[in-house]
N, C-alpha and C positions, 0 to 999 in steps of 0.2 A: 745501715740499719734497714732491713728488709721491710719493717712495717712503716707506713706513712700515715699522714693525717687524713688521707681520702680512704684508706682500707680501715682505719680505725673508726673513722665516722660511720662507715657502712656497718661496721661491726656492732656499733651502738644502737642502730636503727633496727637490725635484726635480732641482736642478742640481749640488748639493754633497752628496750623500747621507752621505759618511763623515763630513763636519763636523757634520751634523744628527744622526746616530746617536750621535756622541760628547759630543752635548749642547749644541753651541756654539748660542747664541740671540741676536739682536739684542734689547737691553733698550731702548734709546732711541736715537732718531736726530732731529737737528735740522739747521740749516742748515749749521753748521760743526764740529757735534761728533757723535760716535756712540760708543755704549757696547755692548759685546758681553760676554755673560757665560757662563761654563761652569763646572759643578761637577765636582769631583774624584770619579770613581766607578770601578768596577771596569773598564768598558769602555775607559776613557781612561787608565788607570794604566801605570806603569813599574814595574820591579823594586824600586824604592826607596820604595815606597808614596808616591808624589806623581805629580802629573799628567806625562804624557808631553809631551817639548817640543814634538812635532808638533802636538798638540791646542792647546797654547798659541799656536802660530805660526798655525793656522788662525784661531782667536778674533781674534788681533792683526790679521791680515791684513785679515778682514771689517770691522774696525772702520775701517780706512782705505779697504778697496774700496768698502763701502757709500757712503761720503761721495762718492767718485769716479763711482761709478754715478748716484748721484743728481744730480750737478752735470752730467754728461753728459747725463743725460735732460732736464734743466732747459734745455739749450741747444738742443734740438730740433735737433741736427745729429749727424751720423755720425761719430763719433769712436773709435778703438779704444783699448784700455787694456791694459797688460801689466805685471807686476812683472819687472824687469830684475835687481835684486839684493836682498838684506836683510841686516840684522845683527841680532845678538840678544846680550843680556846678562841673565844669570840671577842674581837676588840672594839668593833664598830659596827653599825648596821650596814647591811649589804645592800646597797641599791646601786642602779646603773649596771655596768659591765664589770663582773668580777674575773679576774684571770688567777688561776691557781697554777703555781710554779713549782716543780720539784727539780732538784739538782742532785739528787743521789743515786744515780744509775750507776756510779761506780761501785756502790755498795754491794751489788748484785753480783759481780763477777766473783768475787771471792766466795761467797754463798753457794754459787753454782758450783765453782770447783771443788768445794767441800763436801757437797751433797753426793757429786759424782765419784768424788774419790773415796768416801767412806760408806755411802749407800744410807747414810742417817739424814734426817731432817735438819734443816738450818733455819733459823730466825734471824729477821735484820728488821730495824725500824727505819722507815722511810718518813720524811717531812715535806708536806707541801703547804705553801704559803699563799693566801689569798689576797690580793691587792685590788683595790677600786681603780677608777679612770685617773685619779689624781695621785695614784701610787702610795696610797694610805693602805696600811695592813687591815684587813676585817677579820680575818681567822688565820688560825693555823692548826692543821691537821697532821696527827703523826699516825702512821699505820704499822702495825706489825705483821709483817708478811711470813709466812711459813713456806718453805719448799722442800720438795724431796724426790729424789730419783726415782722412777717408777721400775 
């Protein structure tokens, strides 16, 4: 994959400064998986002594979006990408270090093939699961991505 965690974290600082300031960072990225971490601290807290839901959403979206960006870059084609909708379920207070994992990179390949073959937009749902330091699930986010060949 041509994208790596260093490039993605620089991208965050320059293009998504609110995520970068809140501590969202790509920890690992491979062909079909991405891990994004964020630590609960003063700048990203809510009034209930846990991480604000929007910060969790930024980290979760990045875990899916980084894979999307990487696959589009690999295709060497002009393809637009956009989140159409999302769903979230929160199961535990997010405190300490939270890592969001997405394993859905394989879903992107088929959608890219279809949009390039037909010229029509494609949609796909990708899931990101947030786990705390002890491996307990704190949240699950699902993002509906739309892509279209330009």
